[in-house]
C-alpha positions as CSV (number, residue, x, y, z in Angstrom):
1,M,-41.0,-15.0,-15.3
2,K,-38.0,-15.1,-12.2
3,A,-35.7,-13.2,-14.7
4,T,-38.5,-10.7,-15.4
5,R,-39.1,-9.9,-11.8
6,H,-35.2,-9.7,-11.0
7,A,-35.0,-7.0,-13.8
8,T,-38.0,-5.2,-12.5
9,H,-36.3,-5.0,-9.0
10,V,-33.0,-4.0,-10.5
11,L,-34.9,-1.2,-12.3
12,L,-36.9,-0.1,-9.4
13,L,-33.6,0.0,-7.1
14,A,-31.9,2.1,-9.8
15,L,-34.9,4.5,-10.0
16,W,-34.9,4.9,-6.2
17,M,-31.0,5.5,-6.1
18,A,-31.2,8.1,-8.9
19,L,-34.2,9.9,-6.7
20,V,-32.2,9.7,-3.5
21,W,-28.9,10.7,-5.4
22,T,-30.6,14.1,-6.7
23,G,-32.2,14.7,-3.4
24,A,-35.7,14.6,-5.0
25,G,-37.0,11.4,-3.0
26,V,-40.3,10.9,-1.6
27,H,-39.7,13.6,1.0
28,G,-38.7,16.2,-1.8
29,P,-35.7,18.3,-2.3
30,G,-35.6,19.6,1.2
31,M,-34.1,16.3,2.3
32,A,-30.9,17.2,0.4
33,A,-30.3,20.6,2.2
34,P,-28.1,20.6,5.1
35,L,-29.5,21.0,8.6
36,R,-28.2,24.3,10.3
37,A,-27.6,24.6,13.8
38,A,-29.3,27.5,15.4
39,G,-27.4,30.8,15.1
40,Q,-25.2,29.2,12.1
41,S,-24.8,31.2,9.1
42,P,-25.5,29.5,5.6
43,E,-21.6,29.4,4.9
44,Q,-20.9,27.8,8.2
45,A,-23.6,25.2,7.4
46,Q,-22.0,24.4,4.2
47,I,-18.5,24.0,5.9
48,E,-19.6,21.8,8.5
49,K,-21.5,19.7,5.7
50,G,-18.2,19.5,4.0
51,R,-16.4,18.6,7.3
52,V,-18.7,15.8,7.8
53,T,-18.2,14.6,4.3
54,V,-14.2,14.5,4.9
55,S,-14.9,12.5,8.0
56,Q,-17.3,10.2,6.0
57,V,-15.6,9.9,2.8
58,C,-12.0,11.3,2.5
59,V,-10.5,9.8,5.5
60,G,-11.0,6.3,4.2
61,C,-8.1,7.0,1.9
62,H,-6.5,9.9,3.4
63,A,-6.0,9.1,7.0
64,G,-3.9,12.0,7.6
65,I,-5.9,14.5,5.5
66,M,-5.9,17.1,8.5
67,R,-2.3,17.1,8.5
68,M,-2.3,17.4,4.6
69,L,-4.6,20.6,4.9
70,E,-2.2,22.2,7.0
71,V,0.5,22.4,4.5
72,K,-1.2,22.3,1.3
73,T,-3.1,25.2,0.0
74,Q,-5.0,25.4,-3.4
75,S,-7.5,27.8,-5.1
76,R,-11.3,27.2,-5.1
77,E,-11.0,25.9,-8.6
78,E,-8.1,23.6,-7.8
79,W,-9.9,22.1,-4.8
80,R,-13.0,21.7,-7.0
81,D,-11.0,20.0,-9.6
82,T,-9.3,17.6,-6.8
83,V,-12.8,16.6,-5.7
84,H,-13.8,15.8,-9.0
85,S,-10.6,13.9,-9.7
86,M,-11.1,12.0,-6.5
87,I,-14.8,11.1,-7.4
88,G,-13.4,9.8,-10.7
89,R,-11.1,7.5,-8.7
90,G,-14.2,6.2,-6.8
91,A,-14.7,8.6,-3.7
92,L,-18.3,8.3,-3.1
93,V,-19.2,12.0,-2.9
94,L,-22.9,12.8,-3.5
95,P,-23.6,15.8,-5.9
96,D,-25.0,17.9,-3.0
97,E,-21.8,17.3,-1.1
98,I,-19.3,18.6,-3.8
99,E,-19.7,22.4,-3.1
100,P,-19.8,22.1,0.7
101,L,-16.7,20.0,0.5
102,V,-15.0,22.4,-1.8
103,E,-16.0,25.2,0.9
104,Y,-14.7,23.0,3.7
105,L,-11.2,22.5,1.9
106,V,-11.0,26.3,0.8
107,A,-11.8,27.3,4.5
108,N,-9.3,25.1,5.9
109,A,-6.6,25.0,3.0
110,G,-7.5,27.5,0.7
111,R,-4.9,30.1,-0.9
112,G,-4.9,33.3,1.0
113,R,-6.4,32.0,4.3
114,P,-4.8,33.8,7.2
115,R,-2.0,31.4,8.7
116,T,-2.2,31.1,12.4
117,A,0.4,30.7,14.9
118,S,-0.4,26.7,15.1
119,T,-0.4,26.6,11.4
120,A,2.9,28.3,11.1
121,A,4.2,25.7,13.5
122,A,2.9,22.9,11.5
123,A,4.5,24.1,8.6
124,N,8.0,24.4,10.5
125,Q,7.5,21.2,12.4
126,G,11.0,19.8,11.7
127,T,13.0,22.8,12.6
128,A,11.1,24.8,15.3
129,P,11.3,24.2,19.1
130,G,8.6,21.7,20.1
131,A,9.0,19.6,16.9
132,E,8.4,16.5,19.1
133,A,5.1,17.7,20.4
134,N,4.1,18.9,17.0
135,A,5.0,15.3,15.6
136,V,2.6,13.9,18.4
137,L,-0.1,16.4,17.7
138,A,0.1,15.4,13.9
139,Q,0.2,11.6,14.6
140,R,-2.2,11.3,17.6
141,C,-4.6,14.4,17.3
142,Q,-4.9,15.4,13.8
143,S,-6.6,12.2,12.7
144,C,-9.8,13.7,14.4
145,H,-8.7,17.5,14.8
146,D,-7.4,20.0,12.6
147,L,-4.3,21.6,14.3
148,E,-6.3,24.9,15.3
149,R,-8.9,22.7,17.3
150,A,-6.2,20.4,18.7
151,T,-4.5,23.3,20.3
152,T,-7.5,25.1,21.7
153,K,-9.4,24.3,24.7
154,S,-12.2,26.3,26.9
155,A,-10.8,28.4,29.6
156,S,-12.5,26.2,32.2
157,E,-10.7,23.2,31.2
158,S,-7.2,22.1,32.0
159,W,-5.2,20.4,29.2
160,D,-4.8,17.3,31.6
161,A,-8.5,16.9,31.7
162,V,-8.7,17.4,27.8
163,L,-6.1,14.7,27.5
164,D,-8.1,12.4,30.0
165,R,-11.3,12.9,27.9
166,M,-9.4,12.2,24.7
167,T,-7.9,9.2,25.9
168,T,-11.3,7.7,27.1
169,L,-12.5,8.5,23.4
170,G,-9.7,6.4,22.0
171,A,-6.7,8.6,21.3
172,A,-3.9,6.2,21.9
173,V,-1.2,8.4,23.7
174,T,1.6,6.8,25.4
175,P,2.8,8.1,28.7
176,A,5.7,9.9,27.3
177,E,3.5,11.5,24.6
178,R,1.3,12.7,27.0
179,Q,3.8,14.4,29.0
180,T,5.3,16.0,25.9
181,L,1.7,17.2,25.0
182,L,0.9,18.5,28.4
183,E,4.2,20.6,28.4
184,H,3.6,21.9,24.9
185,L,0.0,22.7,25.3
186,N,0.3,24.4,28.8
187,G,3.1,26.4,27.0
188,L,0.8,27.8,24.3
189,A,-1.4,29.3,27.1
190,R,1.2,31.6,28.5
């Protein structure tokens, strides 16, 4: 009797997980749809959902994924193959997260995407002036931000205030690294 009840619980759990997995749970398929911020296009919502998936799933094994995306480019199909390969290796990507994840990867590391000045600087990190600052950016900032975001601030903020806020949020930056970043980031604004 106890074994039958256990088997029933396992079966019900498996059924519930299958319903959740397909997005057809008690609340219907709308649960699986990404929530869009006001004024956000469907494409931007997909990319944002992909960014969330990267932060929740990919960084578990790929702590330096933002740095990797700066230097690696692939076509949409190559990124899709990569995502499926990672799922085959145990990445816990849900079916409704696959295409948003591919969209995010293509937007940030797709072939033919325009290279920004900061992307070019990252590619030349070892030889360009400011290599030390680029190394600090890659090591300290790019664990949470892509390079474009890490080198952009609002006009009303100073880099000093941004670095203070990031340190408060847990960025482990030594005083020497902070000074290097300040000089580099203030130089970008000129």
